[in-house]
C-alpha positions in Angstrom: -11.5 -4.3 -9.6 -10.1 -2.5 -6.6 -9.4 -3.6 -3.0 -9.6 -1.6 0.2 -7.0 -3.3 2.4 -7.9 -1.3 5.5 -11.4 -0.1 6.5 -13.2 -0.1 9.8 -16.6 -0.9 8.4 -17.9 -1.8 11.9 -17.1 1.7 13.3 -20.2 3.3 14.8 -20.0 6.0 12.1 -20.3 3.4 9.4 -22.0 0.2 10.6 -25.5 1.8 10.6 -25.1 2.8 7.0 -24.6 -0.5 5.2 -25.3 1.4 2.0 -21.6 2.4 2.2 -20.7 -1.3 1.4 -22.9 -1.4 -1.7 -21.6 2.0 -2.8 -18.1 0.6 -2.6 -19.0 -2.4 -4.6 -20.7 -0.2 -7.2 -17.5 1.8 -7.4 -15.5 -1.4 -8.2 -14.2 -2.0 -4.7 -15.1 -5.6 -4.5 -13.2 -6.6 -1.3 -12.8 -4.7 1.9 -10.4 -5.9 4.6 -11.4 -5.1 8.2 -8.8 -4.7 10.9 -9.8 -5.5 14.5 -9.1 -3.2 17.4 -9.9 -5.2 20.6 -12.5 -7.7 22.0 -15.2 -5.0 21.8 -15.0 -4.7 18.0 -15.1 -8.4 17.2 -18.9 -8.8 17.2 -19.6 -5.9 14.8 -16.8 -6.9 12.5 -17.9 -10.5 12.3 -21.6 -9.5 11.7 -20.5 -7.7 8.5 -18.1 -10.5 7.6 -20.9 -13.1 7.8 -23.5 -10.9 6.1 -21.2 -9.8 3.2 -18.9 -12.8 3.1 -17.8 -12.2 -0.5 -16.8 -8.6 0.2 -16.0 -8.0 3.8 -13.0 -9.8 5.1 -12.1 -9.9 8.8 -8.7 -9.7 10.5 -8.0 -10.5 14.1 -5.6 -8.5 16.4 -5.1 -6.1 19.2 -4.5 -2.5 18.1 -1.6 -0.8 20.0 -3.8 2.0 21.2 -5.9 -0.6 23.0 -2.9 -2.2 24.8 -3.7 -1.3 28.4 -3.7 -2.9 31.9 -5.5 -6.0 30.6 -3.6 -6.6 27.4 -2.7 -10.2 28.3 -6.4 -11.1 28.5 -6.9 -9.3 25.2 -4.1 -11.2 23.6 -5.6 -14.5 24.9 -8.9 -13.5 23.1 -7.0 -12.9 19.9 -5.3 -16.3 20.2 -8.7 -18.0 20.9 -10.3 -16.4 17.8 -7.5 -17.3 15.5 -7.8 -20.9 16.5 -11.5 -21.2 15.8 -12.3 -19.4 12.5 -10.8 -18.0 9.3 -9.2 -14.6 9.4 -7.3 -13.0 6.5 -4.6 -11.3 8.6 -3.4 -10.5 12.1 -4.2 -6.9 12.4 -4.1 -4.2 13.2 -1.1 -4.6 15.3 2.0 -2.5 15.9 3.1 0.5 17.9 1.7 4.0 18.6 3.9 6.5 20.2 1.7 9.5 19.3 -1.1 9.3 21.9 0.4 7.7 25.0 3.7 6.1 25.9 2.5 4.7 29.2 2.3 1.2 27.9 5.2 1.3 25.4 6.8 -1.9 26.7 3.5 -3.7 26.7 2.8 -2.5 23.1 6.2 -4.0 22.0 5.4 -7.3 23.7 1.9 -7.4 22.2 3.3 -6.6 18.7 6.0 -9.4 18.9 3.5 -11.9 20.3 1.0 -11.2 17.5 3.7 -11.5 14.9 4.4 -15.0 16.3 0.7 -15.8 16.0 0.7 -14.7 12.4 3.7 -16.9 11.6 2.0 -19.8 13.4 -1.1 -19.5 11.3 0.7 -18.4 8.1 -1.1 -15.1 8.0 0.1 -11.7 7.0 0.3 -8.8 9.4 -1.2 -5.3 9.1 0.9 -2.8 11.0 0.0 0.4 12.7 3.1 2.5 13.1 2.3 6.0 14.2 5.4 7.9 15.3 7.1 4.5 15.6 8.0 3.3 12.1 11.6 2.7 12.9 10.9 0.5 15.9 8.3 -1.4 13.9 10.8 -2.0 11.1 13.4 -3.2 13.6 10.9 -5.7 15.1 9.8 -7.0 11.7 13.4 -7.4 10.7 14.1 -9.5 13.7 11.0 -11.6 13.1 11.4 -12.0 9.3 12.2 -15.6 8.6 11.4 -15.5 4.9 7.7 -16.2 5.5 6.4 -13.0 7.1 4.1 -11.0 4.8 2.2 -7.8 5.5 1.4 -4.1 5.1 2.6 -1.0 6.8 -0.8 0.5 7.0 -1.2 4.3 6.4 2.5 4.6 5.6 3.8 8.0 6.7 7.5 7.4 7.1 10.6 8.6 5.3 12.0 7.5 1.9 14.7 5.4 3.7 12.0 3.7 5.8 9.9 2.9 2.7 13.0 1.3 1.1 13.6 -0.8 4.2 10.0 -2.0 4.3 10.2 -3.0 0.7 13.5 -4.8 1.3 11.8 -6.8 4.1 9.2 -8.0 1.6 6.3 -6.0 3.1 4.1 -3.4 1.3 3.1 0.2 1.8 -0.5 0.9 2.5 -1.4 4.2 0.7 -4.7 6.0 1.5 -6.3 9.5 1.4 -3.2 11.2 2.8 -1.6 10.9 -0.6 -4.1 13.6 -1.9 -3.1 16.1 0.8 -0.7 19.0 0.2 1.7 18.6 3.1 2.8 15.0 2.5 6.0 13.3 1.2 4.1 10.4 -0.3 4.3 11.7 -3.9 8.1 11.9 -3.6 8.2 8.4 -2.2 5.9 7.0 -4.9 8.1 8.3 -7.6 10.9 6.1 -6.4 9.0 3.1 -5.0 7.5 0.8 -7.6 3.8 0.2 -7.6 4.6 -3.5 -7.1 5.1 -2.6 -3.5 1.9 -0.6 -2.9 -1.7 -1.5 -1.8 -4.7 0.8 -1.5 -6.6 1.6 1.7 -9.0 4.1 3.1 -8.7 3.6 6.9 -12.4 4.6 6.9 -14.0 6.4 8.6 -10.8 8.4 9.0 -8.5 10.3 6.6 -10.9 10.9 3.7 -9.2 12.0 0.5 -9.6 15.4 -1.1 -12.3 16.5 -2.0 -13.9 14.7 0.9 -11.3 15.7 3.5 -12.9 16.6 6.9 -15.9 14.3 6.1 -16.5 10.7 7.0 -14.4 8.4 4.9 -15.7 5.3 3.2 -14.4 2.5 0.9 -16.2 3.9 -2.2 -13.4 6.6 -2.2 -10.7 4.1 -3.1 -10.9 5.1 -6.8 -10.0 8.7 -5.8 -6.8 7.4 -4.1 -6.0 5.1 -7.1 -6.4 8.0 -9.5 -4.0 10.2 -7.5 -1.4 7.4 -7.5 -1.9 7.1 -11.3 -1.3 10.8 -11.7 1.9 10.7 -9.6 3.2 7.7 -11.4 2.0 8.9 -14.8 0.4 5.6 -15.5 -3.2 4.6 -16.3 -5.8 4.1 -13.6 -6.4 0.6 -14.9 -2.7 -0.3 -14.2 -3.0 1.0 -10.6 -6.1 -1.1 -10.1 -4.6 -4.2 -11.6 -1.3 -4.1 -9.9 -2.5 -3.1 -6.4 -5.3 -5.7 -6.6 -2.7 -8.4 -7.5 -0.5 -7.2 -4.6 -3.4 -7.4 -2.1 -4.5 -10.8 -3.3 -0.9 -12.1 -2.9 -0.7 -10.7 0.6 -4.0 -12.1 1.8 -3.9 -15.4 -0.1 -7.1 -14.8 -2.0 
């Protein structure tokens, strides 16, 4: 059994092909965790969560790239949803300094506010940290009260940042990038134990080799797991077992 801890199944490139969900299940990926982006993605996400309730697990959060002028209204919607139905995490939340720094201060406020929501509801957080890993780590360190759990999704930081994340009790989300040539992830994975790793696709983005450049989907998780097994020189079954146990511990399943 394998788990995809981060997949945008409701994306317009995926939602009209529900065969992708069955293909994932057939590939052994029995649970797929869906991060939310903003109020516009909730309906599609919950449609899949209700239709595939044993397999498609929703999160609730405001993605940093969607933190704009009306971010306070969006945060209010996040709070409203968290109060009225079950979600498995607060995500995806965090900071993105790659695309636009216009709303940097608001991104930080939104990130901190949503961490507080996660602590209130005893939920893990799923963190987007593009070009901002150090700041995200600093904020998590300030908020860590011994109860905060979560994942640094699509981890792309340094060895030192990886060690800091592990020391804070959070996990590294590893996806298709691990199969690319120009990545430091193999080096990091040689030092970081698999007990601190979970698998993800970030579908429809970042498809692993040999699918790079094509639409990603959760059925490719075994490709990512096999690459990690090769790097760690362990059996694929061990990668599957340990990363699944890690994910279940994070999400409380």
